[in-house]
C-alpha positions as CSV (number, residue, x, y, z in Angstrom):
1,X,16.2,42.9,1.5
2,X,18.3,40.7,3.8
3,X,18.9,41.3,7.5
4,X,22.6,42.0,6.9
5,X,21.8,44.8,4.4
6,X,19.3,46.4,6.8
7,X,22.1,46.6,9.5
8,X,24.5,48.3,7.2
9,X,21.8,50.8,6.1
10,X,20.9,51.5,9.7
11,X,24.6,52.0,10.6
12,X,25.0,54.4,7.7
13,X,22.0,56.4,8.8
14,X,23.3,56.6,12.4
15,X,26.7,57.8,11.1
16,X,25.0,60.5,9.0
17,X,23.1,61.7,12.1
18,X,26.3,61.9,14.0
19,X,27.7,64.1,11.2
20,X,24.7,66.3,11.4
21,X,25.1,66.6,15.2
22,X,28.7,67.6,14.7
23,X,27.7,70.6,12.6
24,X,26.8,72.3,15.8
25,X,30.2,71.9,17.3
26,X,32.9,72.1,14.6
27,X,34.3,75.2,13.1
28,X,32.8,74.1,9.8
29,X,31.2,70.9,8.6
30,X,30.0,69.8,5.2
31,X,27.2,67.5,4.2
32,X,26.8,64.6,4.0
33,X,29.4,63.2,6.3
34,X,29.5,59.9,8.1
35,X,31.1,59.7,11.5
36,X,31.2,56.2,13.0
37,X,31.2,55.5,16.7
38,X,34.1,56.3,19.1
39,X,35.6,59.0,16.9
40,X,37.3,61.6,19.1
41,X,37.7,65.3,18.2
42,X,40.2,66.8,20.7
43,X,39.5,70.4,19.9
44,X,36.2,70.7,18.0
45,X,36.2,74.4,17.4
46,X,39.4,74.2,15.4
47,X,38.4,71.4,13.0
48,X,36.9,71.8,9.5
49,X,35.4,69.0,7.6
50,X,34.3,69.1,3.9
51,X,31.5,67.4,2.0
52,X,31.2,63.6,1.5
53,X,33.6,62.7,4.2
54,X,33.7,59.3,6.0
55,X,35.5,58.8,9.3
56,X,35.5,55.2,10.6
57,X,35.4,54.2,14.2
58,X,38.0,54.8,16.9
59,X,39.8,57.5,15.0
60,X,41.3,60.5,16.8
61,X,41.5,64.0,15.3
62,X,43.6,66.7,17.0
63,X,43.4,70.5,16.8
64,X,43.8,72.7,13.8
65,X,42.8,70.0,11.3
66,X,41.2,70.7,7.9
67,X,39.7,67.8,6.0
68,X,38.7,68.4,2.3
69,X,35.8,66.9,0.2
70,X,35.4,63.2,-0.6
71,X,38.0,62.1,2.1
72,X,37.9,58.6,3.6
73,X,39.6,58.0,6.9
74,X,39.8,54.4,8.1
75,X,39.5,52.8,11.5
76,X,41.9,53.6,14.4
77,X,43.6,56.5,12.6
78,X,45.4,59.3,14.5
79,X,45.4,62.7,12.9
80,X,47.9,65.0,14.7
81,X,47.9,68.8,15.1
82,X,48.0,71.2,12.2
83,X,47.2,68.8,9.4
84,X,45.5,69.7,6.1
85,X,44.0,66.8,4.2
86,X,43.1,67.9,0.7
87,X,40.2,66.6,-1.5
88,X,39.8,62.9,-2.4
89,X,42.4,61.5,0.0
90,X,42.1,58.0,1.3
91,X,43.7,56.9,4.6
92,X,43.6,53.1,5.3
93,X,43.1,51.7,8.9
94,X,45.7,52.5,11.6
95,X,47.3,55.4,9.8
96,X,49.2,58.0,12.0
97,X,49.8,61.5,10.7
98,X,51.9,62.8,13.6
99,X,51.9,66.5,14.2
100,X,53.9,67.0,17.4
101,X,57.4,66.3,18.4
102,X,60.0,66.9,21.1
103,X,63.1,69.0,20.7
104,X,65.4,65.9,20.7
105,X,68.5,68.1,19.8
106,X,68.4,69.6,23.3
107,X,69.8,67.0,25.8
108,X,68.3,68.9,28.7
109,X,64.8,68.9,27.3
110,X,64.4,65.8,25.1
111,X,61.3,64.5,27.0
112,X,60.1,68.0,27.7
113,X,57.5,70.2,26.1
114,X,56.1,69.1,22.8
115,X,55.7,71.4,19.8
116,X,54.4,71.3,16.3
117,X,57.0,72.0,13.6
118,X,54.3,73.5,11.2
119,X,51.4,72.5,9.0
120,X,51.5,69.1,7.3
121,X,49.6,68.9,3.9
122,X,48.4,65.7,2.5
123,X,47.9,66.4,-1.2
124,X,44.8,65.9,-3.3
125,X,44.2,62.3,-4.3
126,X,46.9,60.8,-2.1
127,X,46.5,57.2,-0.8
128,X,48.1,56.2,2.5
129,X,48.3,52.5,3.2
130,X,47.5,50.4,6.2
131,X,49.6,51.2,9.4
132,X,51.7,53.8,7.6
133,X,53.2,56.5,9.8
134,X,54.0,60.0,8.6
135,X,56.5,61.6,11.1
136,X,56.2,65.1,12.4
137,X,59.0,66.6,10.3
138,X,57.2,65.7,7.0
139,X,55.5,68.8,5.7
140,X,54.1,67.6,2.4
141,X,52.7,64.3,1.0
142,X,52.3,64.9,-2.8
143,X,49.2,65.1,-4.8
144,X,48.3,61.7,-6.3
145,X,51.0,59.9,-4.3
146,X,50.8,56.5,-2.7
147,X,52.4,55.5,0.6
148,X,52.7,51.8,1.0
149,X,51.3,49.8,3.9
150,X,53.6,49.9,7.0
151,X,55.7,52.7,5.6
152,X,57.5,55.1,7.9
153,X,57.7,58.4,6.0
154,X,60.6,60.5,7.2
155,X,60.9,63.0,4.3
156,X,58.5,65.0,2.1
157,X,56.9,63.0,-0.7
158,X,56.8,64.5,-4.2
159,X,53.6,64.6,-6.4
160,X,52.6,61.3,-8.1
161,X,55.3,59.2,-6.3
162,X,55.0,55.7,-4.7
163,X,57.0,55.3,-1.5
164,X,57.2,52.2,0.8
165,X,59.4,50.8,3.5
166,X,61.0,51.8,6.8
167,X,62.3,54.4,6.2
168,X,60.1,55.0,3.2
169,X,61.9,55.2,-0.1
170,X,60.7,56.0,-3.6
171,X,59.8,52.8,-5.4
172,X,58.0,54.3,-8.4
173,X,56.4,57.2,-10.1
174,X,52.8,57.5,-11.4
175,X,51.7,59.3,-14.5
176,X,49.8,62.5,-13.7
177,X,46.5,62.9,-15.6
């Protein structure tokens, strides 16, 4: 076995130990999960993580987040408040799922108190590309849908749909199995 493969194996083992340690602090936590270094949980008692989950380094997870089974979350992601990520979802690096917003319709309070407009659901089997941003008003990203790299999602995404661009627009549909 080469030295490179030994380092990867050791890193994976350390990530699994981090996951085991988190079982003590999260609302619920499956097994096995791999949590790489510098992952921040802003309100641990309100976070649920399923089985076979990988969370890469420097990711931040806010309060009231539920992560399903077989989810992969890339590096430097930001998961906002009140987000449900269903099973088999993949988030590439630098993805932002924004959960909070300001009341920008009130000219007296635009930069004032933030609030969450409700629960955001990322449907089963969805893929979200590199540096994509899902804005707070989006409540649903469809099952089996694909969001292209760099997309800024401003509206709900239907099941088995491909969206891309800024603002994100439908560019194709996928066959459901």
